[in-house]
GUDOLUM-662320 format. One record per residue (C-alpha): x, y, z. Coordinates in steps of 0.2 Angstrom, whole numbers, plus 5000, padded with zeros to 4 digits. Layout:
N
c1 | c2 | c3
X | Y | Z
...
//
This chain:
715
c1 | c2 | c3
5480 | 5433 | 5551
5493 | 5447 | 5546
5506 | 5454 | 5559
5515 | 5470 | 5556
5530 | 5471 | 5567
5535 | 5489 | 5572
5540 | 5487 | 5590
5556 | 5485 | 5600
5560 | 5471 | 5612
5553 | 5472 | 5629
5563 | 5478 | 5645
5556 | 5474 | 5662
5563 | 5491 | 5669
5546 | 5499 | 5675
5537 | 5493 | 5690
5524 | 5500 | 5702
5528 | 5501 | 5720
5517 | 5500 | 5735
5520 | 5502 | 5754
5509 | 5498 | 5769
5511 | 5506 | 5786
5495 | 5499 | 5795
5486 | 5483 | 5797
5476 | 5488 | 5781
5477 | 5502 | 5770
5464 | 5509 | 5757
5473 | 5514 | 5741
5472 | 5513 | 5722
5488 | 5511 | 5711
5489 | 5511 | 5693
5497 | 5497 | 5683
5496 | 5506 | 5667
5512 | 5508 | 5657
5524 | 5496 | 5649
5519 | 5478 | 5648
5527 | 5464 | 5638
5516 | 5457 | 5624
5519 | 5440 | 5616
5511 | 5434 | 5600
5514 | 5418 | 5591
5513 | 5422 | 5572
5507 | 5411 | 5557
5524 | 5403 | 5556
5524 | 5398 | 5574
5537 | 5411 | 5579
5536 | 5419 | 5596
5537 | 5438 | 5595
5539 | 5448 | 5611
5537 | 5467 | 5612
5535 | 5481 | 5624
5518 | 5489 | 5622
5508 | 5503 | 5631
5493 | 5498 | 5642
5480 | 5504 | 5640
5480 | 5501 | 5621
5476 | 5489 | 5607
5489 | 5479 | 5598
5484 | 5489 | 5583
5490 | 5504 | 5591
5507 | 5496 | 5593
5507 | 5492 | 5574
5499 | 5474 | 5574
5486 | 5469 | 5561
5483 | 5454 | 5570
5468 | 5443 | 5577
5469 | 5429 | 5589
5477 | 5425 | 5606
5491 | 5435 | 5614
5499 | 5436 | 5631
5502 | 5451 | 5642
5513 | 5452 | 5657
5521 | 5464 | 5669
5529 | 5464 | 5687
5526 | 5475 | 5702
5532 | 5477 | 5719
5524 | 5476 | 5736
5535 | 5482 | 5750
5523 | 5475 | 5764
5508 | 5466 | 5767
5495 | 5470 | 5780
5488 | 5455 | 5789
5470 | 5461 | 5786
5473 | 5470 | 5769
5464 | 5464 | 5754
5469 | 5466 | 5736
5459 | 5468 | 5721
5465 | 5468 | 5703
5454 | 5478 | 5691
5454 | 5478 | 5672
5442 | 5491 | 5665
5442 | 5484 | 5647
5450 | 5469 | 5639
5445 | 5465 | 5621
5438 | 5452 | 5619
5442 | 5437 | 5632
5454 | 5437 | 5646
5461 | 5425 | 5658
5472 | 5432 | 5673
5485 | 5423 | 5683
5495 | 5431 | 5697
5512 | 5424 | 5702
5508 | 5409 | 5691
5491 | 5405 | 5699
5474 | 5406 | 5690
5463 | 5420 | 5696
5448 | 5422 | 5684
5441 | 5423 | 5666
5430 | 5436 | 5658
5422 | 5438 | 5641
5416 | 5455 | 5633
5426 | 5469 | 5626
5418 | 5482 | 5638
5414 | 5471 | 5653
5426 | 5476 | 5668
5436 | 5461 | 5674
5438 | 5464 | 5693
5444 | 5450 | 5704
5451 | 5448 | 5722
5470 | 5443 | 5723
5472 | 5443 | 5742
5483 | 5428 | 5746
5490 | 5427 | 5729
5501 | 5443 | 5730
5517 | 5443 | 5740
5529 | 5454 | 5748
5542 | 5460 | 5735
5541 | 5455 | 5717
5524 | 5450 | 5709
5520 | 5445 | 5691
5503 | 5447 | 5682
5500 | 5437 | 5666
5484 | 5440 | 5655
5479 | 5429 | 5641
5469 | 5440 | 5629
5460 | 5432 | 5614
5452 | 5443 | 5601
5448 | 5432 | 5586
5440 | 5437 | 5569
5424 | 5429 | 5565
5427 | 5413 | 5554
5426 | 5418 | 5535
5412 | 5405 | 5531
5398 | 5408 | 5519
5386 | 5422 | 5526
5398 | 5423 | 5541
5392 | 5441 | 5546
5374 | 5435 | 5547
5378 | 5423 | 5562
5392 | 5432 | 5571
5397 | 5426 | 5588
5407 | 5441 | 5595
5397 | 5454 | 5604
5407 | 5469 | 5597
5394 | 5479 | 5587
5402 | 5491 | 5575
5420 | 5486 | 5581
5420 | 5470 | 5570
5406 | 5472 | 5557
5400 | 5489 | 5550
5401 | 5500 | 5535
5414 | 5511 | 5544
5427 | 5497 | 5548
5443 | 5496 | 5537
5437 | 5486 | 5522
5419 | 5490 | 5526
5405 | 5478 | 5530
5404 | 5467 | 5516
5422 | 5464 | 5509
5434 | 5449 | 5514
5445 | 5462 | 5523
5431 | 5469 | 5534
5439 | 5463 | 5550
5456 | 5470 | 5546
5465 | 5479 | 5561
5456 | 5469 | 5575
5452 | 5479 | 5591
5460 | 5467 | 5603
5470 | 5471 | 5618
5470 | 5478 | 5636
5462 | 5494 | 5631
5456 | 5500 | 5648
5465 | 5505 | 5664
5473 | 5492 | 5675
5472 | 5496 | 5694
5478 | 5487 | 5710
5466 | 5491 | 5724
5469 | 5489 | 5742
5455 | 5488 | 5755
5452 | 5483 | 5773
5441 | 5467 | 5778
5425 | 5475 | 5771
5426 | 5480 | 5752
5414 | 5490 | 5742
5409 | 5482 | 5725
5395 | 5491 | 5715
5387 | 5507 | 5720
5370 | 5512 | 5712
5361 | 5527 | 5715
5342 | 5527 | 5710
5338 | 5546 | 5711
5320 | 5551 | 5711
5312 | 5568 | 5707
5296 | 5570 | 5718
5292 | 5588 | 5713
5300 | 5596 | 5698
5295 | 5615 | 5702
5301 | 5614 | 5720
5316 | 5603 | 5716
5311 | 5590 | 5729
5322 | 5574 | 5727
5328 | 5559 | 5736
5338 | 5544 | 5731
5340 | 5525 | 5735
5358 | 5519 | 5737
5361 | 5501 | 5733
5378 | 5494 | 5739
5386 | 5477 | 5736
5399 | 5474 | 5749
5411 | 5459 | 5752
5417 | 5455 | 5770
5429 | 5443 | 5777
5419 | 5441 | 5793
5404 | 5446 | 5802
5405 | 5464 | 5808
5396 | 5479 | 5814
5401 | 5492 | 5801
5398 | 5511 | 5800
5393 | 5516 | 5783
5394 | 5535 | 5780
5387 | 5544 | 5765
5392 | 5561 | 5760
5382 | 5570 | 5746
5389 | 5586 | 5739
5384 | 5596 | 5723
5399 | 5598 | 5712
5407 | 5615 | 5714
5399 | 5618 | 5731
5407 | 5617 | 5748
5392 | 5612 | 5758
5387 | 5594 | 5759
5374 | 5582 | 5767
5381 | 5568 | 5778
5371 | 5552 | 5783
5378 | 5538 | 5794
5371 | 5521 | 5799
5377 | 5506 | 5808
5375 | 5490 | 5798
5378 | 5472 | 5802
5387 | 5463 | 5788
5390 | 5444 | 5786
5405 | 5435 | 5779
5404 | 5435 | 5760
5393 | 5445 | 5749
5381 | 5458 | 5756
5368 | 5469 | 5748
5364 | 5485 | 5757
5350 | 5498 | 5754
5352 | 5515 | 5761
5341 | 5531 | 5758
5345 | 5549 | 5755
5330 | 5558 | 5762
5319 | 5571 | 5753
5326 | 5588 | 5751
5327 | 5602 | 5738
5341 | 5599 | 5727
5346 | 5606 | 5709
5341 | 5595 | 5695
5351 | 5589 | 5680
5345 | 5598 | 5664
5351 | 5596 | 5646
5363 | 5610 | 5641
5351 | 5620 | 5631
5338 | 5620 | 5644
5348 | 5624 | 5660
5363 | 5617 | 5670
5368 | 5599 | 5670
5370 | 5599 | 5689
5379 | 5584 | 5696
5382 | 5577 | 5713
5396 | 5567 | 5721
5391 | 5553 | 5733
5405 | 5546 | 5743
5401 | 5530 | 5753
5414 | 5525 | 5766
5413 | 5510 | 5777
5422 | 5509 | 5794
5426 | 5495 | 5806
5429 | 5502 | 5824
5433 | 5519 | 5817
5445 | 5514 | 5804
5442 | 5516 | 5786
5440 | 5499 | 5777
5435 | 5505 | 5759
5427 | 5520 | 5751
5420 | 5524 | 5733
5414 | 5540 | 5725
5401 | 5541 | 5710
5394 | 5555 | 5701
5375 | 5556 | 5697
5361 | 5568 | 5694
5343 | 5571 | 5699
5332 | 5570 | 5684
5317 | 5562 | 5677
5315 | 5556 | 5659
5301 | 5547 | 5649
5295 | 5543 | 5631
5276 | 5545 | 5630
5270 | 5534 | 5616
5253 | 5542 | 5616
5258 | 5560 | 5614
5274 | 5554 | 5605
5285 | 5566 | 5615
5301 | 5563 | 5624
5301 | 5571 | 5642
5314 | 5579 | 5653
5309 | 5583 | 5670
5291 | 5583 | 5665
5293 | 5594 | 5649
5293 | 5589 | 5631
5310 | 5590 | 5624
5315 | 5588 | 5606
5331 | 5579 | 5603
5342 | 5586 | 5589
5354 | 5572 | 5589
5369 | 5563 | 5580
5377 | 5546 | 5579
5394 | 5544 | 5586
5409 | 5532 | 5584
5424 | 5540 | 5591
5436 | 5527 | 5585
5437 | 5509 | 5580
5450 | 5507 | 5593
5443 | 5515 | 5609
5460 | 5514 | 5619
5466 | 5527 | 5607
5453 | 5540 | 5612
5460 | 5551 | 5625
5450 | 5561 | 5637
5454 | 5577 | 5628
5447 | 5569 | 5612
5431 | 5565 | 5619
5430 | 5583 | 5627
5434 | 5591 | 5610
5420 | 5580 | 5601
5407 | 5585 | 5614
5412 | 5603 | 5613
5410 | 5602 | 5594
5393 | 5594 | 5596
5387 | 5608 | 5607
5394 | 5621 | 5595
5384 | 5612 | 5581
5368 | 5614 | 5592
5367 | 5595 | 5595
5358 | 5591 | 5611
5358 | 5572 | 5609
5370 | 5559 | 5604
5368 | 5540 | 5600
5383 | 5529 | 5604
5380 | 5519 | 5589
5381 | 5500 | 5592
5395 | 5500 | 5604
5400 | 5505 | 5622
5412 | 5519 | 5622
5426 | 5523 | 5634
5421 | 5527 | 5652
5428 | 5545 | 5650
5414 | 5549 | 5637
5400 | 5546 | 5649
5407 | 5556 | 5663
5410 | 5571 | 5650
5393 | 5569 | 5643
5386 | 5570 | 5661
5395 | 5586 | 5663
5391 | 5593 | 5646
5372 | 5590 | 5647
5370 | 5580 | 5632
5356 | 5567 | 5631
5364 | 5550 | 5627
5356 | 5536 | 5618
5366 | 5520 | 5622
5366 | 5505 | 5610
5370 | 5488 | 5616
5384 | 5481 | 5604
5373 | 5471 | 5592
5374 | 5476 | 5574
5364 | 5466 | 5561
5365 | 5447 | 5562
5371 | 5435 | 5575
5371 | 5417 | 5580
5353 | 5410 | 5584
5359 | 5398 | 5597
5351 | 5399 | 5614
5368 | 5400 | 5623
5373 | 5415 | 5613
5357 | 5424 | 5618
5360 | 5420 | 5636
5378 | 5427 | 5635
5371 | 5443 | 5626
5359 | 5445 | 5640
5373 | 5443 | 5653
5383 | 5457 | 5644
5368 | 5468 | 5643
5366 | 5467 | 5662
5384 | 5471 | 5663
5382 | 5487 | 5652
5368 | 5493 | 5663
5378 | 5490 | 5679
5393 | 5499 | 5672
5384 | 5514 | 5666
5370 | 5514 | 5679
5374 | 5531 | 5688
5376 | 5542 | 5672
5361 | 5555 | 5671
5365 | 5559 | 5653
5360 | 5541 | 5647
5341 | 5542 | 5644
5339 | 5527 | 5632
5345 | 5509 | 5631
5343 | 5501 | 5614
5346 | 5482 | 5611
5349 | 5479 | 5593
5353 | 5489 | 5578
5343 | 5483 | 5563
5341 | 5465 | 5568
5338 | 5452 | 5554
5320 | 5450 | 5559
5317 | 5469 | 5556
5329 | 5470 | 5541
5321 | 5463 | 5525
5335 | 5471 | 5515
5346 | 5457 | 5521
5337 | 5445 | 5509
5347 | 5453 | 5495
5364 | 5451 | 5504
5362 | 5434 | 5511
5356 | 5418 | 5502
5353 | 5410 | 5519
5343 | 5424 | 5526
5328 | 5419 | 5537
5315 | 5433 | 5542
5313 | 5426 | 5560
5331 | 5426 | 5564
5337 | 5433 | 5581
5320 | 5436 | 5588
5325 | 5426 | 5604
5341 | 5436 | 5605
5333 | 5453 | 5604
5320 | 5448 | 5616
5333 | 5442 | 5629
5343 | 5457 | 5628
5328 | 5468 | 5629
5322 | 5460 | 5645
5339 | 5462 | 5652
5339 | 5480 | 5649
5321 | 5482 | 5656
5327 | 5473 | 5672
5339 | 5487 | 5676
5323 | 5496 | 5682
5332 | 5513 | 5681
5318 | 5523 | 5674
5327 | 5525 | 5657
5318 | 5523 | 5640
5321 | 5505 | 5634
5320 | 5500 | 5616
5321 | 5483 | 5609
5329 | 5489 | 5593
5334 | 5504 | 5582
5322 | 5499 | 5568
5325 | 5500 | 5550
5309 | 5510 | 5547
5318 | 5524 | 5558
5332 | 5525 | 5546
5325 | 5534 | 5530
5341 | 5537 | 5521
5332 | 5546 | 5507
5344 | 5552 | 5494
5357 | 5539 | 5499
5351 | 5521 | 5499
5334 | 5525 | 5491
5324 | 5539 | 5483
5329 | 5558 | 5483
5333 | 5569 | 5498
5319 | 5580 | 5491
5307 | 5566 | 5497
5309 | 5572 | 5515
5297 | 5586 | 5510
5283 | 5573 | 5510
5290 | 5559 | 5521
5280 | 5554 | 5536
5293 | 5550 | 5549
5291 | 5539 | 5564
5292 | 5546 | 5582
5311 | 5543 | 5582
5322 | 5545 | 5567
5338 | 5537 | 5572
5348 | 5538 | 5556
5348 | 5550 | 5541
5362 | 5558 | 5530
5374 | 5556 | 5516
5392 | 5552 | 5513
5406 | 5566 | 5509
5424 | 5565 | 5506
5436 | 5571 | 5520
5448 | 5585 | 5519
5458 | 5586 | 5503
5475 | 5582 | 5512
5467 | 5566 | 5519
5460 | 5561 | 5502
5478 | 5562 | 5495
5484 | 5552 | 5510
5471 | 5538 | 5507
5474 | 5537 | 5489
5493 | 5537 | 5492
5498 | 5545 | 5476
5485 | 5537 | 5464
5479 | 5551 | 5453
5470 | 5543 | 5438
5455 | 5552 | 5430
5443 | 5546 | 5427
5446 | 5535 | 5443
5454 | 5518 | 5439
5448 | 5502 | 5447
5463 | 5503 | 5458
5458 | 5520 | 5465
5440 | 5514 | 5467
5445 | 5498 | 5477
5456 | 5509 | 5488
5442 | 5521 | 5491
5430 | 5506 | 5494
5442 | 5499 | 5507
5440 | 5516 | 5516
5421 | 5515 | 5516
5417 | 5525 | 5500
5401 | 5519 | 5492
5402 | 5521 | 5473
5385 | 5514 | 5468
5375 | 5525 | 5480
5386 | 5540 | 5476
5384 | 5539 | 5457
5367 | 5530 | 5454
5356 | 5535 | 5469
5363 | 5552 | 5475
5368 | 5556 | 5457
5383 | 5566 | 5462
5392 | 5572 | 5447
5410 | 5566 | 5446
5415 | 5581 | 5436
5432 | 5584 | 5426
5444 | 5580 | 5440
5446 | 5572 | 5457
5446 | 5589 | 5465
5429 | 5594 | 5457
5422 | 5577 | 5462
5428 | 5580 | 5480
5419 | 5597 | 5480
5403 | 5589 | 5473
5403 | 5576 | 5486
5405 | 5588 | 5501
5392 | 5600 | 5493
5379 | 5585 | 5492
5381 | 5581 | 5510
5379 | 5599 | 5515
5363 | 5600 | 5504
5355 | 5583 | 5511
5360 | 5588 | 5529
5351 | 5605 | 5529
5336 | 5599 | 5519
5333 | 5583 | 5529
5336 | 5591 | 5546
5324 | 5606 | 5543
5310 | 5595 | 5536
5311 | 5582 | 5550
5311 | 5596 | 5563
5295 | 5603 | 5555
5287 | 5588 | 5563
5290 | 5594 | 5580
5272 | 5594 | 5585
5267 | 5581 | 5574
5273 | 5565 | 5583
5292 | 5566 | 5580
5302 | 5567 | 5597
5320 | 5564 | 5591
5331 | 5565 | 5576
5348 | 5558 | 5574
5360 | 5563 | 5560
5372 | 5550 | 5554
5386 | 5553 | 5559
5397 | 5565 | 5568
5415 | 5560 | 5566
5425 | 5547 | 5555
5432 | 5533 | 5566
5448 | 5531 | 5555
5454 | 5539 | 5539
5439 | 5536 | 5528
5425 | 5542 | 5517
5409 | 5541 | 5527
5393 | 5550 | 5532
5402 | 5560 | 5545
5402 | 5579 | 5546
5419 | 5579 | 5554
5433 | 5569 | 5547
5445 | 5559 | 5558
5456 | 5574 | 5561
5440 | 5583 | 5566
5441 | 5595 | 5551
5423 | 5601 | 5548
5415 | 5597 | 5531
5402 | 5609 | 5524
5389 | 5597 | 5531
5395 | 5602 | 5549
5391 | 5620 | 5546
5374 | 5615 | 5538
5370 | 5604 | 5553
5375 | 5619 | 5565
5363 | 5630 | 5556
5349 | 5618 | 5554
5350 | 5613 | 5572
5348 | 5630 | 5580
5337 | 5629 | 5595
5326 | 5643 | 5587
5325 | 5642 | 5568
5315 | 5650 | 5554
5312 | 5638 | 5540
5307 | 5643 | 5522
5299 | 5633 | 5508
5296 | 5641 | 5492
5286 | 5637 | 5476
5294 | 5646 | 5461
5284 | 5635 | 5448
5268 | 5645 | 5450
5263 | 5660 | 5440
5266 | 5670 | 5456
5280 | 5663 | 5468
5274 | 5659 | 5485
5282 | 5657 | 5502
5279 | 5646 | 5517
5287 | 5651 | 5533
5288 | 5642 | 5550
5298 | 5646 | 5566
5303 | 5631 | 5577
5307 | 5636 | 5595
5315 | 5622 | 5605
5320 | 5634 | 5619
5311 | 5638 | 5635
5311 | 5657 | 5630
5295 | 5665 | 5623
5297 | 5678 | 5610
5283 | 5691 | 5609
5281 | 5704 | 5596
5295 | 5696 | 5586
5300 | 5700 | 5568
5305 | 5689 | 5554
5314 | 5697 | 5540
5316 | 5688 | 5523
5329 | 5695 | 5511
5333 | 5690 | 5493
5351 | 5689 | 5496
5356 | 5693 | 5478
5347 | 5710 | 5477
5344 | 5713 | 5496
5325 | 5715 | 5493
5316 | 5711 | 5509
5299 | 5707 | 5517
5295 | 5709 | 5535
5283 | 5698 | 5545
5280 | 5708 | 5561
5270 | 5705 | 5578
5275 | 5687 | 5579
5271 | 5678 | 5596
5282 | 5663 | 5597
5279 | 5653 | 5613
5292 | 5643 | 5622
5295 | 5625 | 5615
5283 | 5627 | 5600
5281 | 5628 | 5581
5273 | 5643 | 5573
5267 | 5644 | 5555
5271 | 5662 | 5550
5265 | 5661 | 5532
5257 | 5647 | 5521
5260 | 5648 | 5503
5259 | 5667 | 5503
5261 | 5675 | 5486
5277 | 5686 | 5485
5281 | 5696 | 5470
5300 | 5696 | 5466
5303 | 5681 | 5477
5319 | 5671 | 5473
5327 | 5655 | 5481
5343 | 5663 | 5487
5336 | 5669 | 5504
5341 | 5675 | 5521
5329 | 5673 | 5536
5333 | 5683 | 5551
5322 | 5682 | 5567
5323 | 5697 | 5578
5316 | 5699 | 5596
5305 | 5714 | 5601
5321 | 5724 | 5605
5327 | 5721 | 5587
5341 | 5709 | 5593
5345 | 5695 | 5581
5339 | 5678 | 5588
5344 | 5667 | 5573
5349 | 5668 | 5555
5345 | 5654 | 5542
5353 | 5656 | 5525
5348 | 5647 | 5509
5357 | 5645 | 5493
5347 | 5643 | 5477
5349 | 5624 | 5476
5343 | 5622 | 5494
5325 | 5627 | 5489
5324 | 5619 | 5472
5311 | 5606 | 5467
//
């Protein structure tokens, strides 16, 4: 392990303070802030530092993997006789053991799994101390180690986008360990609310008739008659629905089921089809009129399905085509602020993206709340990426964490898909060329256990055992030519496609750190390789010309990604009514300073591929295909309409951009949510491949514009 020491010695100068004026008090207090971190390095030296929580030790400058010790102090001014105290860690990577005032409390495993525990009887009036043992090791560097991983961290410990990439000895650099989520001390009365799940149901879509089943897990210190109040309010509205029931609870754990009756309520829709209406549900529990605990969750009324017969994805009963992307905000999730997630989601919508696949990891909780508000359809992967241990105990642990994921994210209406395993070994025959010990049946038990755990959520979402290799064509990057998308027969879901491109020029200079040899030296190639650049695919498959300088190579790299992105997205969308329900470009942003398939680099600077994606993902889009090889050039035109608006008596104007010669196709009737063929290999005199397609409605207003450079239509 390597440790880079960049921090100053810790000072216990910041403590949280609480006060109680009643027998019990309902309150949440943050324990975020300065904590002491202790690490024992390779030379058995103890190092102590002040670090910020939430955060990773990488954020504080440590390139370290293994065990560390966090602690901090806080004050309690008073203790109510009937008050209960709960310590909540939203995210600790990867294992944690918590002690309070020197006494063991509990242990948790799983980087995204909340670690919540009761500490009543352990806290005391005055000063209190929390200590957390955190262990985030690397996988042992044995032969074929990455085929039999034992840490459920998905792309955060093995992936092409990690520092060092997927296959180098340094592919686990800059470990993601640490207390990366919020830390809260919660006070309740004798009855405390634990989980709150809302199972919404849409009974009649046209009339918006809905209801909900509310499932509560509560913990009580004694038998009591409790009053449970539910207040349902549409966000942004002043009116609310209020429901109250009397409920007997026993000492210990209780499971309560309540119902929100049928009524007309607004539905949650994706952003390009309507409003993503959200409701707040506040559940409060009272004892003899005094509040003992309360909890508020956001949720939405919506219905989703994937019809395997018609091969359509449905939102509220209507076929909905997903124009998606893959997303890894950062390799160190504690570094991603709420505003960063908000910016990313805004940039997705600006690019006409309506679906996002959280690729082989669970993101920070702020992402899902913002996705609900933004109206994006989320595909949520479980953090299984390629190969893992085949031991039954590992499969059991993975299933436990899968259940934890569905519990954690249960109420988010944006989440439409659960997926269990990205390219598992039993579905990835390419692994035989990577691993001498590869076995084609590996991880079948693991994938099945996780799949069943996801199904057991019974939440109405689409559940997929895997993101399958055949759904990842990667034409023009890992095989073939991007032009093969013209004849490619895609599956119902295409969950990865794209090509690499270099980041902004200043970022390239920073990555290379002054190296400027041309042609590129081996040292430069090694540096770029560490930052995820794939030279073989770039030169030998994509055939990107290196040119006469680094700047020319940089320009060629970005242009190739633009070309592939536009061509692939358009030709995949042409299968809208031919059994394709969703497509996902790979990927949206760089997760660190690197050379990847993203259309935005880590600074969120757009590459040309971003603008190509924005154009090719327009909800209403005219697409051209030309044949310039025949004696008389011909033109095929199609209009895709993913919107709910019909365009009657529309006009499509095709213009040769170099000489402004144009052709009009008038009287077009384009139904809502349809694909219309306007012309099929129609001979056109004077046709060139530098075209602009402008679709106009019956008032002459522009609906959409699609532009082609000559190279976009070649071949």
